[in-house]
C-alpha positions in Angstrom: -72.2 13.1 -38.1 -68.6 14.8 -38.5 -69.1 18.6 -37.7 -66.4 19.0 -40.3 -68.8 17.8 -43.0 -70.5 20.9 -44.4 -73.5 19.3 -46.2 -74.0 17.3 -42.7 -75.0 20.2 -41.2 -78.0 20.5 -43.2 -80.2 18.9 -40.4 -79.3 21.8 -38.2 -79.2 24.6 -40.7 -82.7 23.9 -42.0 -84.2 22.5 -38.4 -87.4 24.8 -38.7 -88.5 24.0 -35.2 -85.3 24.2 -33.3 -84.1 27.4 -35.2 -87.7 29.3 -34.9 -87.4 28.5 -31.0 -83.8 29.9 -30.8 -84.7 32.9 -33.1 -87.6 33.9 -30.8 -85.5 34.1 -27.7 -82.5 35.7 -29.7 -84.6 38.6 -31.0 -86.0 39.2 -27.8 -82.8 40.2 -26.3 -80.9 41.7 -29.3 -80.5 45.4 -29.5 -78.3 47.6 -31.6 -75.8 47.4 -28.9 -75.6 43.7 -28.4 -72.6 41.8 -28.8 -73.2 38.1 -29.3 -71.0 35.0 -29.1 -72.1 32.0 -30.9 -70.0 28.8 -29.4 -69.6 26.0 -31.8 -71.1 28.0 -34.6 -71.1 25.4 -37.4 -72.4 27.4 -40.2 -73.3 30.2 -38.0 -77.1 29.6 -38.0 -77.7 31.2 -34.6 -75.1 33.9 -35.0 -76.6 35.2 -38.2 -80.1 35.2 -36.7 -78.6 37.5 -34.2 -77.0 39.7 -36.9 -80.3 39.7 -38.8 -81.9 40.9 -35.6 -79.6 43.9 -35.5 -76.8 43.0 -33.1 -73.9 45.3 -33.3 -71.3 42.4 -33.5 -71.5 38.7 -33.7 -68.5 36.4 -33.2 -68.9 33.0 -34.6 -66.4 30.5 -32.8 -65.9 26.9 -34.6 -63.1 24.7 -34.6 -63.8 23.2 -37.9 -63.2 24.5 -41.3 -66.9 24.8 -42.0 -66.6 28.5 -40.4 -65.1 29.8 -43.6 -68.5 28.9 -45.2 -70.3 30.8 -42.3 -68.1 33.8 -43.1 -69.3 33.6 -46.8 -72.8 33.4 -45.9 -72.4 36.4 -43.5 -71.0 38.3 -46.3 -73.6 37.1 -48.7 -76.3 38.5 -46.5 -74.7 41.7 -45.9 -73.4 41.1 -42.4 -69.9 40.9 -43.5 -69.1 44.0 -41.4 -70.8 42.9 -38.2 -69.8 39.3 -38.1 -66.5 37.9 -37.0 -66.0 34.3 -37.7 -62.9 32.7 -36.0 -61.8 29.0 -36.7 -60.5 27.5 -33.4 -61.6 26.0 -29.9 -63.2 28.6 -27.7 -60.6 27.7 -25.0 -57.9 29.0 -27.5 -59.6 32.2 -28.9 -59.2 35.9 -27.8 -61.8 38.1 -28.1 -61.5 42.0 -28.4 -64.6 42.5 -26.0 -66.8 40.7 -23.6 -70.5 39.8 -24.9 -73.9 40.4 -24.0 -75.4 36.8 -25.2 -73.6 33.5 -25.8 -75.6 31.1 -27.7 -74.8 27.5 -28.4 -76.2 24.1 -29.3 -73.8 22.3 -26.8 -76.6 20.3 -25.2 -76.9 17.5 -27.6 -79.0 14.4 -27.4 -78.6 13.5 -23.8 -77.2 16.8 -22.5 -73.7 15.6 -21.5 -73.3 12.8 -24.3 -70.8 14.9 -26.4 -68.9 16.6 -23.3 -69.4 20.0 -24.6 -70.6 21.9 -21.8 -67.2 22.7 -20.2 -66.4 24.6 -23.2 -69.7 26.4 -22.8 -68.8 27.1 -19.0 -65.4 28.4 -19.8 -67.0 30.8 -22.5 -69.4 31.9 -20.0 -66.9 32.5 -17.3 -64.4 34.2 -19.6 -66.4 36.2 -22.0 -70.1 37.1 -20.8 -70.5 40.2 -19.2 -72.2 40.4 -15.6 -76.0 40.4 -16.2 -75.5 38.9 -19.7 -77.7 36.3 -21.0 -77.2 32.7 -22.3 -79.4 31.0 -24.8 -80.2 28.4 -23.6 -79.7 29.1 -20.0 -81.2 25.9 -18.4 -81.4 22.3 -19.7 -83.2 19.3 -18.3 -82.7 15.7 -18.9 -85.9 13.5 -18.8 -86.7 9.8 -19.0 -89.5 7.3 -19.0 -89.8 3.4 -19.2 -91.1 2.3 -22.5 -92.6 -0.8 -24.3 -90.9 -0.9 -27.7 -90.9 -4.7 -28.7 -90.2 -4.0 -32.4 -87.2 -1.9 -31.8 -86.0 -4.4 -29.1 -86.3 -7.3 -31.7 -84.6 -5.3 -34.3 -81.6 -4.1 -32.4 -81.1 -7.0 -30.0 -83.0 -10.0 -31.0 -81.6 -10.0 -34.5 -78.2 -11.2 -32.8 -80.2 -14.3 -31.6 -81.4 -15.4 -34.9 -79.0 -17.5 -37.1 -77.8 -16.0 -40.4 -76.7 -18.1 -43.3 -76.5 -21.0 -40.7 -74.1 -19.0 -38.3 -75.2 -18.3 -34.8 -74.0 -14.5 -33.5 -76.1 -15.0 -30.1 -72.8 -14.7 -28.2 -72.5 -11.2 -29.3 -76.2 -10.0 -28.1 -74.6 -9.2 -24.8 -72.7 -6.2 -26.7 -75.8 -5.0 -28.2 -77.9 -4.7 -25.2 -75.3 -2.2 -23.8 -75.4 0.3 -26.4 -77.6 3.4 -26.5 -79.7 3.6 -29.5 -80.5 6.9 -31.5 -83.8 6.1 -33.1 -85.0 8.2 -36.1 -87.2 5.8 -38.0 -90.5 7.6 -39.1 -93.5 6.9 -37.0 -91.3 5.5 -34.1 -93.6 6.3 -31.1 -93.0 3.9 -28.2 -95.4 3.4 -25.5 -94.6 5.4 -22.3 -95.3 3.0 -19.5 -95.2 5.8 -16.8 -95.2 9.4 -16.5 -91.7 10.9 -17.7 -89.5 11.8 -14.8 -86.8 14.4 -14.4 -83.3 13.1 -14.1 -81.2 16.2 -14.3 -81.9 20.0 -13.9 -78.9 22.2 -14.9 -78.7 25.9 -14.5 -76.4 26.8 -17.3 -75.6 30.2 -16.0 -74.2 28.8 -12.7 -73.2 25.0 -13.3 -69.6 23.8 -13.3 -69.9 20.0 -13.1 -70.9 17.7 -15.8 -71.3 14.4 -13.8 -74.6 12.6 -14.2 -76.1 10.3 -11.2 -79.6 10.4 -10.9 -82.1 8.0 -9.3 -85.8 8.1 -9.9 -88.8 6.1 -9.3 -91.6 5.5 -12.0 -94.9 4.2 -11.4 -96.5 2.3 -14.3 -100.0 3.1 -15.5 -100.7 -0.3 -16.5 -99.4 -3.7 -16.7 -97.0 -4.2 -19.4 -93.5 -5.2 -20.6 -90.6 -2.6 -20.3 -88.2 -3.0 -23.2 -86.0 -0.2 -21.9 -85.9 3.7 -21.0 -86.2 6.5 -23.3 -84.3 9.6 -22.4 -84.3 13.1 -24.1 -83.6 16.9 -23.1 -85.7 20.1 -22.6 -83.8 23.5 -23.0 -84.9 26.9 -22.2 -84.9 29.3 -24.7 -85.7 32.7 -23.4 -89.4 32.2 -21.6 -89.9 29.0 -23.8 -88.9 25.5 -23.4 -88.0 23.4 -26.5 -88.4 19.5 -25.7 -86.9 16.8 -28.0 -88.9 13.8 -26.7 -91.1 11.4 -28.4 -94.3 13.6 -28.2 -92.6 16.8 -29.1 -92.2 18.4 -32.5 -89.5 16.9 -34.6 -86.1 18.3 -34.2 -82.6 17.0 -35.4 -81.8 16.0 -31.8 -83.3 12.6 -31.0 -84.1 10.7 -27.9 -81.9 8.0 -26.8 -83.2 4.4 -26.0 -81.4 2.4 -23.4 -82.5 -1.4 -23.7 -82.7 -3.8 -20.9 -82.3 -7.3 -21.9 -84.3 -9.5 -21.2 -87.3 -7.1 -20.9 -88.8 -6.7 -17.8 -92.6 -7.2 -16.8 -94.0 -4.2 -15.1 -97.2 -4.0 -13.1 -99.7 -0.9 -12.8 -98.6 0.8 -9.4 -95.5 -1.1 -8.7 -92.5 1.0 -8.4 -89.8 0.8 -11.2 -86.5 2.2 -9.7 -84.2 3.6 -12.2 -80.5 4.8 -12.0 -78.6 6.9 -14.7 -74.8 7.4 -14.0 -72.1 9.1 -16.1 -69.0 10.7 -14.9 -67.6 13.5 -17.2 -65.9 12.1 -20.2 -67.1 8.7 -19.2 -69.3 5.8 -19.9 -73.3 5.7 -19.2 -74.7 3.0 -16.8 -78.1 2.5 -16.4 -80.0 0.2 -13.8 -83.6 -0.9 -13.6 -85.3 -2.6 -10.9 -88.9 -4.0 -10.0 -90.3 -6.6 -8.0 -86.9 -8.3 -7.5 -86.0 -8.2 -11.2 -82.8 -6.3 -11.8 -81.0 -5.1 -15.1 -77.7 -3.3 -15.2 -76.1 -2.1 -18.6 -73.3 0.1 -19.6 -72.0 1.2 -22.8 -68.6 0.1 -21.7 -69.7 -3.3 -22.3 -70.8 -2.6 -25.9 -67.5 -3.2 -27.3 -65.0 -6.1 -26.6 -61.9 -4.9 -24.6 -58.7 -6.9 -24.6 -57.1 -7.3 -21.3 -53.9 -5.2 -22.4 -56.2 -2.4 -23.5 -58.0 -2.4 -20.1 -54.6 -2.0 -18.4 -54.0 1.3 -20.2 -57.2 2.8 -18.9 -55.9 2.4 -15.3 -55.0 5.9 -13.5 -51.6 4.2 -12.5 -50.8 2.8 -15.9 -47.3 4.2 -17.2 -46.6 3.2 -21.1 -44.0 3.8 -23.7 -44.7 5.3 -27.0 -45.4 2.8 -29.7 -43.9 3.3 -33.3 -47.1 4.8 -34.6 -46.7 7.5 -31.7 -43.2 7.9 -32.4 -43.8 8.9 -36.0 -46.3 11.4 -34.6 -43.8 12.8 -32.2 -41.1 12.9 -35.1 -43.6 14.8 -37.3 -44.5 17.4 -34.6 -41.0 18.0 -34.0 -40.0 18.8 -37.5 -43.2 20.5 -38.0 -41.9 22.9 -35.1 -38.8 23.3 -37.1 -40.6 24.6 -40.1 -39.9 21.7 -42.2 -41.8 21.1 -45.4 -44.5 18.5 -45.4 -43.0 16.7 -48.3 -39.7 16.5 -46.8 -41.3 15.1 -43.4 -43.3 12.5 -45.4 -39.9 11.4 -47.2 -38.3 11.1 -43.6 -41.2 9.1 -42.1 -41.3 6.8 -45.1 -37.6 5.9 -44.7 -37.6 5.9 -40.8 -40.7 3.9 -40.3 -41.2 1.4 -43.2 -43.4 -0.7 -40.9 -45.9 2.2 -40.6 -45.8 3.5 -44.1 -46.2 1.9 -47.3 -46.0 4.6 -49.9 -45.4 8.2 -50.5 -48.9 9.2 -51.0 -50.5 7.7 -47.6 -47.4 9.1 -45.8 -47.9 12.7 -47.1 -51.6 12.2 -46.1 -50.4 11.2 -42.6 -48.4 14.2 -42.4 -51.1 16.7 -43.9 -53.7 15.4 -41.1 -51.3 16.5 -38.4 -50.6 19.8 -40.1 -54.4 20.5 -40.1 -54.6 19.8 -36.4 -51.6 21.3 -35.1 -49.8 23.7 -37.5 -50.5 27.6 -37.3 
């Protein structure tokens, strides 16, 4: 979902299980003197729970315009004098005071997948008082090998089935390198072994967001491994909230990492698993047992032209293309306080290969204004 889509927040605002767990932790720590920072607040659910619990001041920080709706909800519920809603990235905002509690939902489906933890760590180091509280303050990444033949067939096998007489099987190699978010009702894969802890993160102290974990599973029975399912657990006060297949449903979901072809596993024979992801990078997973090996990477889930690959090299030095020149031109004129319609007229005349009509050109300028104007 796009966090800029207000209605898209419905799954988070009305997530009874998740929000009840957060509320229990927040209410335990909030006093009439407490100052709370809700980082990545969205529609302000967690911060408003803190205000309702009696916090002296609550700061909602959110880069998307939905924060204005959060401000409206705060006023509607009588918290307007105690809730301050700020649009901006936490890296850029200035608060008038340090806070007693930082709350967030920055752990996402796979802890590191949205690369939000660095922002949380910055907020912690900059704004949390000594002895302050984070909710959550710890997180775990957990995984288990699974048998899910129906899912495997739906997501991968489909590519090997001719469609209208056309054979798309060469593209199956992309499908088997993608992680899948599974939300279908009743989806409950067979766990072939006990879940293992991949990562334990102390959010009060952590600074790095790289993942490189190696574990061994011991299958309980003979079977066929379709892939690995991974999910998170977060600590909210004294309780843990899990997002796994056997936990109560929340809007966060487990992630399915397929192996192709599936691997036969045998009871008691070790199944070795490695999960690797550098910060802001791609996920790679490896599975091995009895001489059978599988390696997959999200980098391989999309086709990459050689020229695009060259641009990813650390030593690549490139020149701006014409679209980028139009962006630079726009930002320069924006900095000179030129009107949007005047900038659009200039772009339409200067870059005829990039812009075909006045309306789309003005839309291009408006998008840049929303992102970078102040």
